DSSP file (Angstrom, degrees, kcal/mol; ACC not computed):
  #  RESIDUE AA STRUCTURE BP1 BP2  ACC     N-H-->O    O-->H-N    N-H-->O    O-->H-N    TCO  KAPPA ALPHA  PHI   PSI    X-CA   Y-CA   Z-CA
    1    1 A X              0   0    0      0, 0.0     2,-0.6     0, 0.0    26,-0.2   0.000 360.0 360.0 360.0 139.2  -17.8   19.8  -10.4
    2    2 A X  E     -a   27   0A   0     24,-3.1    26,-2.8     2,-0.0     2,-0.4  -0.917 360.0-159.7-104.2 120.8  -14.3   18.5  -11.0
    3    3 A X  E     +a   28   0A   0     -2,-0.6     2,-0.3    24,-0.2    26,-0.2  -0.854  22.9 163.7 -99.4 135.1  -11.6   21.1  -11.2
    4    4 A X  E     -a   29   0A   0     24,-2.6    26,-3.4    -2,-0.4    27,-0.8  -0.979  34.9-138.4-149.7 160.8   -8.4   20.1  -12.9
    5    5 A X  E     -a   31   0A   0     -2,-0.3     2,-0.4    25,-0.2    27,-0.2  -0.952  23.8-156.6-115.4 140.3   -5.2   21.2  -14.5
    6    6 A X  E     -a   32   0A   0     25,-2.5    27,-2.6    -2,-0.4     2,-0.4  -0.908   8.8-172.6-120.0 149.2   -4.0   19.6  -17.7
    7    7 A X  E     +a   33   0A   0     -2,-0.4     2,-0.3    25,-0.2    27,-0.2  -0.998  13.3 155.3-140.4 134.5   -0.5   19.3  -19.1
    8    8 A X        -     0   0    0     25,-2.0     6,-0.1    -2,-0.4    -2,-0.0  -0.961  37.1-142.3-156.2 141.0    0.7   18.0  -22.5
    9    9 A X  S    S+     0   0    0     -2,-0.3     2,-0.7     1,-0.1    25,-0.1   0.570  85.3  80.6 -84.4  -6.8    3.7   18.7  -24.5
   10   10 A X     >  -     0   0    0      1,-0.2     4,-2.7     2,-0.0     5,-0.2  -0.893  69.2-154.7-101.2 116.5    1.8   18.5  -27.8
   11   11 A X  H  > S+     0   0    0     -2,-0.7     4,-2.6     1,-0.2     5,-0.2   0.869  91.6  50.3 -59.6 -42.0    0.0   21.7  -28.5
   12   12 A X  H  > S+     0   0    0      2,-0.2     4,-2.5     1,-0.2    -1,-0.2   0.923 113.1  46.2 -66.2 -43.0   -2.7   20.3  -30.7
   13   13 A X  H  > S+     0   0    0      2,-0.2     4,-2.8     1,-0.2     5,-0.2   0.931 113.3  49.8 -62.7 -45.7   -3.5   17.5  -28.2
   14   14 A X  H  X S+     0   0    0     -4,-2.7     4,-2.3     1,-0.2    -2,-0.2   0.925 112.8  46.5 -59.4 -46.6   -3.6   20.0  -25.3
   15   15 A X  H  X S+     0   0    0     -4,-2.6     4,-2.3    -5,-0.2    -1,-0.2   0.920 114.1  47.9 -62.7 -45.0   -5.9   22.4  -27.2
   16   16 A X  H  X S+     0   0    0     -4,-2.5     4,-2.4    -5,-0.2    -2,-0.2   0.907 112.2  48.3 -64.6 -42.5   -8.2   19.6  -28.2
   17   17 A X  H  X S+     0   0    0     -4,-2.8     4,-2.6     2,-0.2     5,-0.2   0.913 111.4  50.4 -64.2 -42.5   -8.4   18.1  -24.7
   18   18 A X  H  X S+     0   0    0     -4,-2.3     4,-2.6    -5,-0.2    -2,-0.2   0.919 111.7  47.9 -61.9 -43.8   -9.1   21.5  -23.2
   19   19 A X  H  X S+     0   0    0     -4,-2.3     4,-1.1     2,-0.2    -1,-0.2   0.900 111.8  50.4 -63.3 -40.7  -11.9   22.2  -25.7
   20   20 A X  H  < S+     0   0    0     -4,-2.4     3,-0.4     1,-0.2    -2,-0.2   0.935 114.6  42.7 -62.8 -46.9  -13.4   18.7  -25.0
   21   21 A X  H >< S+     0   0    0     -4,-2.6     3,-1.6     1,-0.2     6,-0.3   0.853 107.8  59.8 -70.2 -35.3  -13.4   19.2  -21.2
   22   22 A X  H 3< S+     0   0    0     -4,-2.6    -1,-0.2     1,-0.3    -2,-0.2   0.795 101.1  57.2 -62.2 -26.9  -14.6   22.8  -21.5
   23   23 A X  T 3< S+     0   0    0     -4,-1.1     2,-0.5    -3,-0.4    -1,-0.3   0.529  90.3  86.8 -81.9  -5.3  -17.7   21.4  -23.2
   24   24 A X    X   -     0   0    0     -3,-1.6     3,-1.3    -4,-0.2    -4,-0.0  -0.842  69.4-148.8 -99.0 127.2  -18.5   19.2  -20.3
   25   25 A X  T 3  S+     0   0    0     -2,-0.5    -1,-0.1     1,-0.2    -4,-0.0   0.711  94.4  57.0 -68.5 -19.4  -20.6   20.7  -17.5
   26   26 A X  T 3  S+     0   0    0    -25,-0.1   -24,-3.1    -5,-0.0     2,-0.4   0.469  99.0  71.0 -91.3  -0.7  -19.0   18.6  -14.7
   27   27 A X  E <   -a    2   0A   0     -3,-1.3     2,-0.4    -6,-0.3   -24,-0.2  -0.915  54.1-170.0-120.7 143.6  -15.5   19.7  -15.5
   28   28 A X  E     -a    3   0A   0    -26,-2.8   -24,-2.6    -2,-0.4     2,-0.8  -0.973  15.7-148.3-129.2 116.7  -13.6   23.0  -14.9
   29   29 A X  E     -a    4   0A   0     -2,-0.4   -24,-0.2   -26,-0.2     3,-0.1  -0.759  14.3-177.2 -86.6 113.5  -10.2   23.4  -16.5
   30   30 A X  E     -     0   0A   0    -26,-3.4     2,-0.3    -2,-0.8   -25,-0.2   0.850  67.4  -7.1 -79.4 -36.0   -8.2   25.6  -14.2
   31   31 A X  E     -a    5   0A   0    -27,-0.8   -25,-2.5     2,-0.0     2,-0.4  -0.990  51.4-151.8-157.6 155.0   -5.1   25.7  -16.4
   32   32 A X  E     +a    6   0A   0     -2,-0.3     2,-0.3   -27,-0.2   -25,-0.2  -0.978  28.0 179.2-131.3 117.5   -3.6   24.1  -19.5
   33   33 A X  E     -a    7   0A   0    -27,-2.6   -25,-2.0    -2,-0.4     3,-0.0  -0.819  37.9-133.1-124.4 157.4    0.1   23.9  -19.7
   34   34 A X  S    S+     0   0    0     -2,-0.3     2,-0.3   -27,-0.2   -27,-0.1   0.521  92.2  23.2 -85.2  -7.0    2.8   22.6  -22.0
   35   35 A X  S  > S-     0   0    0    -29,-0.1     4,-2.1     1,-0.1     5,-0.1  -0.989  75.7-116.4-152.9 159.4    4.7   20.8  -19.3
   36   36 A X  H  > S+     0   0    0     -2,-0.3     4,-2.4     1,-0.2     5,-0.2   0.871 116.4  56.1 -62.4 -37.3    4.2   19.4  -15.8
   37   37 A X  H  > S+     0   0    0      1,-0.2     4,-2.1     2,-0.2    -1,-0.2   0.911 108.2  46.9 -61.9 -43.6    6.6   21.9  -14.4
   38   38 A X  H  > S+     0   0    0      2,-0.2     4,-2.6     1,-0.2    -1,-0.2   0.884 110.1  54.0 -65.1 -38.3    4.5   24.8  -15.8
   39   39 A X  H  X S+     0   0    0     -4,-2.1     4,-2.2     2,-0.2    -2,-0.2   0.913 109.1  47.9 -63.3 -42.8    1.3   23.2  -14.5
   40   40 A X  H  X S+     0   0    0     -4,-2.4     4,-1.8     2,-0.2    -1,-0.2   0.916 111.9  49.8 -63.4 -43.3    2.8   23.0  -11.0
   41   41 A X  H  X S+     0   0    0     -4,-2.1     4,-1.4     1,-0.2    -2,-0.2   0.923 111.7  48.2 -61.5 -44.7    3.9   26.7  -11.1
   42   42 A X  H  X S+     0   0    0     -4,-2.6     4,-0.9     1,-0.2    -1,-0.2   0.878 109.2  52.9 -64.6 -37.7    0.5   27.8  -12.3
   43   43 A X  H  < S+     0   0    0     -4,-2.2     3,-0.2     1,-0.2    -1,-0.2   0.849 108.2  50.8 -68.5 -32.1   -1.3   25.8   -9.6
   44   44 A X  H  < S+     0   0    0     -4,-1.8    -1,-0.2     1,-0.2    -2,-0.2   0.806 106.3  55.9 -71.8 -29.0    0.9   27.5   -6.9
   45   45 A X  H  <        0   0    0     -4,-1.4    -1,-0.2     1,-0.2    -2,-0.2   0.714 360.0 360.0 -76.4 -20.9    0.1   30.9   -8.3
   46   46 A X     <        0   0    0     -4,-0.9    -1,-0.2    -3,-0.2    -2,-0.2   0.460 360.0 360.0 -91.9 360.0   -3.7   30.4   -8.0
């Protein structure tokens, strides 16, 4: 299983990518953020 965090500044793209990856059994989305800075902060909190 591949665990990942995704970041994109476009909400529709971020939502679509997260839904696409959530449907794949080999991927686990740990977080979905609107910026790289938010993604780093979230990864440090986990």
